[in-house]
C-alpha positions as CSV (number, residue, x, y, z in Angstrom):
1,X,0.0,0.0,0.0
2,X,1.4,3.3,-1.1
3,X,1.9,6.2,1.4
4,X,-0.3,9.3,1.1
5,X,2.4,12.0,1.4
6,X,-0.1,14.8,0.9
7,X,-2.2,13.7,3.8
8,X,0.9,13.1,6.1
9,X,2.1,16.6,5.3
10,X,-1.2,18.2,6.0
11,X,-1.5,16.5,9.3
12,X,1.9,17.7,10.3
13,X,1.1,21.2,9.4
14,X,-1.9,21.1,11.6
15,X,0.1,19.7,14.5
16,X,2.8,22.3,14.1
17,X,0.3,25.2,14.0
18,X,-1.1,24.1,17.3
19,X,2.3,23.6,18.9
20,X,3.7,27.0,17.9
21,X,0.5,28.9,18.7
22,X,0.3,31.1,15.6
23,X,4.1,31.8,15.4
24,X,4.3,29.6,12.4
25,X,3.8,31.5,9.1
26,X,2.4,29.6,6.1
27,X,4.1,30.9,3.0
28,X,2.6,28.5,0.4
29,X,0.2,25.5,0.3
30,X,0.4,24.6,-3.4
31,X,1.9,22.7,-5.0
32,X,3.5,21.8,-1.6
33,X,3.5,23.5,1.8
34,X,6.2,26.1,2.6
35,X,6.3,27.7,6.0
36,X,8.4,29.6,8.4
37,X,9.1,29.1,12.1
38,X,11.0,31.6,14.3
39,X,13.4,30.4,17.0
40,X,15.4,32.3,19.6
41,X,17.4,31.7,22.8
42,X,15.6,32.0,26.1
43,X,17.1,35.4,27.0
44,X,16.6,37.0,23.6
45,X,14.9,40.4,23.7
46,X,12.8,40.7,20.6
47,X,12.1,44.4,21.0
48,X,15.7,45.4,21.3
49,X,17.1,42.4,19.3
50,X,19.7,41.9,22.0
51,X,20.9,39.5,24.7
52,X,20.6,36.4,22.6
53,X,20.4,34.7,19.2
54,X,17.5,34.5,16.8
55,X,16.6,33.4,13.3
56,X,13.7,31.9,11.2
57,X,13.7,28.4,9.8
58,X,12.1,28.1,6.4
59,X,10.9,24.6,5.5
60,X,9.5,23.4,2.2
61,X,8.1,19.9,1.7
62,X,9.3,17.8,-1.1
63,X,6.9,15.5,-3.0
64,X,7.8,12.4,-1.1
65,X,8.4,13.9,2.3
66,X,8.9,12.4,5.0
67,X,10.6,9.6,3.1
68,X,12.9,12.2,1.6
69,X,14.5,15.3,3.2
70,X,12.6,18.6,3.3
71,X,14.3,21.8,2.1
72,X,15.6,24.0,4.8
73,X,16.8,27.6,4.7
74,X,17.7,30.1,7.4
75,X,16.5,33.8,7.3
76,X,16.6,36.9,9.4
77,X,19.5,35.9,11.6
78,X,20.2,38.2,14.6
79,X,23.5,38.3,16.5
80,X,24.9,35.4,14.5
81,X,28.6,35.1,14.1
82,X,30.0,34.7,10.6
83,X,29.9,30.8,10.6
84,X,26.8,30.3,12.6
85,X,24.4,29.9,9.7
86,X,26.5,27.3,7.9
87,X,27.1,25.4,11.1
88,X,23.4,25.4,12.0
89,X,22.6,24.0,8.5
90,X,25.1,21.3,9.0
91,X,23.5,20.4,12.3
92,X,20.1,20.2,10.7
93,X,21.3,18.0,7.8
94,X,22.7,15.5,10.4
95,X,19.3,15.5,12.1
96,X,17.4,15.0,8.8
97,X,19.5,12.0,7.9
98,X,18.7,10.4,11.3
99,X,14.9,11.0,10.9
100,X,14.2,10.2,7.3
101,X,10.9,8.3,7.0
102,X,9.4,10.2,10.0
103,X,7.6,13.6,10.3
104,X,10.6,15.5,11.5
105,X,9.9,19.3,11.5
106,X,9.3,19.5,15.2
107,X,12.5,17.5,15.9
108,X,14.4,19.8,13.5
109,X,13.1,23.0,15.2
110,X,13.9,21.6,18.7
111,X,17.4,20.6,17.5
112,X,18.0,24.1,16.1
113,X,16.7,25.7,19.2
114,X,19.1,23.7,21.4
115,X,22.0,24.5,19.1
116,X,21.3,28.2,19.5
117,X,21.1,27.9,23.3
118,X,24.5,26.1,23.4
119,X,26.1,28.8,21.2
120,X,24.7,31.5,23.4
121,X,25.9,29.8,26.6
122,X,29.4,29.6,25.0
123,X,29.3,33.3,24.2
124,X,28.3,34.2,27.7
125,X,31.0,32.0,29.2
126,X,33.6,33.5,26.9
127,X,32.4,37.0,27.7
128,X,32.6,36.3,31.5
129,X,36.1,34.9,31.1
130,X,37.2,38.0,29.1
131,X,35.7,40.3,31.7
132,X,37.5,38.4,34.5
133,X,40.8,38.4,32.6
134,X,40.6,42.2,32.0
135,X,39.7,42.8,35.7
136,X,42.7,40.6,36.7
137,X,45.0,42.6,34.4
138,X,43.8,45.9,35.8
139,X,44.3,44.6,39.4
140,X,47.8,43.3,38.6
141,X,48.7,46.6,37.0
142,X,47.5,48.5,40.1
143,X,49.3,46.1,42.3
144,X,52.6,46.7,40.4
145,X,52.4,50.4,41.2
146,X,52.7,49.5,44.9
147,X,55.2,46.7,44.5
148,X,57.9,48.5,42.6
149,X,61.1,46.7,41.7
150,X,62.5,44.0,44.0
151,X,65.7,45.3,45.6
152,X,68.8,43.1,46.0
153,X,72.1,44.1,47.6
154,X,73.7,44.5,44.2
155,X,70.9,46.6,42.7
156,X,70.8,48.9,45.8
157,X,74.5,49.5,45.8
158,X,74.4,50.3,42.1
159,X,71.5,52.7,42.6
160,X,73.2,54.3,45.6
161,X,76.4,55.0,43.5
162,X,74.4,56.4,40.6
163,X,72.3,58.6,42.9
164,X,75.3,60.0,44.8
165,X,77.1,60.8,41.5
166,X,74.1,62.5,40.0
167,X,73.4,64.6,43.1
168,X,77.1,65.5,43.8
169,X,77.1,63.7,47.2
170,X,80.0,61.5,46.2
171,X,82.2,64.5,45.3
172,X,81.3,66.2,48.6
173,X,82.0,63.1,50.6
174,X,85.4,62.7,48.9
175,X,86.3,66.3,49.6
176,X,85.3,65.9,53.3
177,X,87.3,62.7,53.5
178,X,90.4,64.5,52.1
179,X,90.0,67.3,54.6
180,X,89.7,64.9,57.5
181,X,92.9,63.1,56.5
182,X,95.0,66.4,56.5
183,X,96.5,67.7,59.7
184,X,96.3,71.4,60.6
185,X,99.8,72.0,59.3
186,X,99.0,70.3,56.0
187,X,95.9,72.3,55.6
188,X,97.8,75.5,56.4
189,X,100.5,74.7,53.8
190,X,97.9,73.5,51.3
191,X,95.9,76.7,51.5
192,X,98.1,79.7,51.8
193,X,95.1,82.0,52.2
194,X,95.0,80.8,55.8
195,X,98.1,83.0,56.4
196,X,96.1,86.1,55.9
197,X,92.7,85.0,57.2
198,X,93.0,86.8,60.5
199,X,94.3,90.0,58.9
200,X,91.6,89.8,56.3
201,X,88.9,89.6,58.9
202,X,90.3,92.5,60.9
203,X,90.5,94.7,57.8
204,X,87.0,93.8,56.9
205,X,85.9,95.0,60.4
206,X,87.6,98.4,59.8
207,X,90.7,97.8,61.9
208,X,94.3,97.8,60.8
209,X,97.1,95.8,62.2
210,X,98.5,98.8,64.0
211,X,95.2,99.5,65.8
212,X,95.0,96.1,67.4
213,X,95.2,96.7,71.2
214,X,96.9,94.1,73.4
215,X,95.9,93.6,77.1
216,X,99.3,93.5,78.8
217,X,97.8,92.3,82.0
218,X,97.3,89.0,80.4
219,X,101.1,88.6,80.2
220,X,102.1,90.0,83.7
221,X,103.1,86.7,85.1
222,X,104.7,85.3,82.0
223,X,108.2,85.9,83.4
224,X,107.5,83.7,86.4
225,X,106.9,80.7,84.2
226,X,109.8,78.3,83.9
227,X,109.9,77.6,80.2
228,X,113.2,75.7,80.4
229,X,112.8,72.6,78.2
230,X,115.2,70.7,80.5
231,X,112.6,70.8,83.3
232,X,110.4,68.5,81.4
233,X,113.1,65.8,81.5
234,X,113.8,66.1,85.2
235,X,112.1,63.5,87.4
236,X,110.3,64.8,90.4
237,X,110.6,62.9,93.6
238,X,108.9,63.4,96.9
239,X,110.8,65.7,99.3
240,X,112.3,67.9,96.7
241,X,110.1,70.8,97.9
242,X,111.2,70.3,101.5
243,X,114.8,71.1,100.6
244,X,113.6,74.5,99.4
């Protein structure tokens, strides 16, 4: 007994219309049915056409459907990536091969719907990973501002040397060290301006050498001092004062 394809197709159209509650659009009935069914991810906002994926599946029965594959097209894609349409058609072709001989439109639509949801979940996951990565990069960049460069003994000594040379500290330290090593006599010989330093200061104060007054009372007892160098070599013993 031959199969009545026209009757099977009409029955499926009736069932699909009740399932999709008026969303299915009949494009043609003769010579064969052609119709359109919209699908979208669960979070898709139809008014703003955002936050999800959407498209319309266009089916056309062939003469011997369902014993042969229906024709399938994809229209009005929203937020699809470049390869999504071709990938979805490949997915539908695999499903058609598995369901030849059966009324398959509902199965194909459900398969396409699931495929869109998977792609959207992948998109959201990738978006979240990118957001977390960028946040981590910002946090690491901020942290580096406070960490600075790790200091070792070698790097510190190198920095210290360069800093002192650039600021002149090294030259000043070397000059001070040289001054500390010289005795007063050496400094006097090294800088002959010291010979005239006192005179210079007196002249600047408005006095001359001749006008310098000496307090003779400071030297009244100088004659009583025994300045004989031989006294330093004599050893004092107890009782010497008694003989005087």
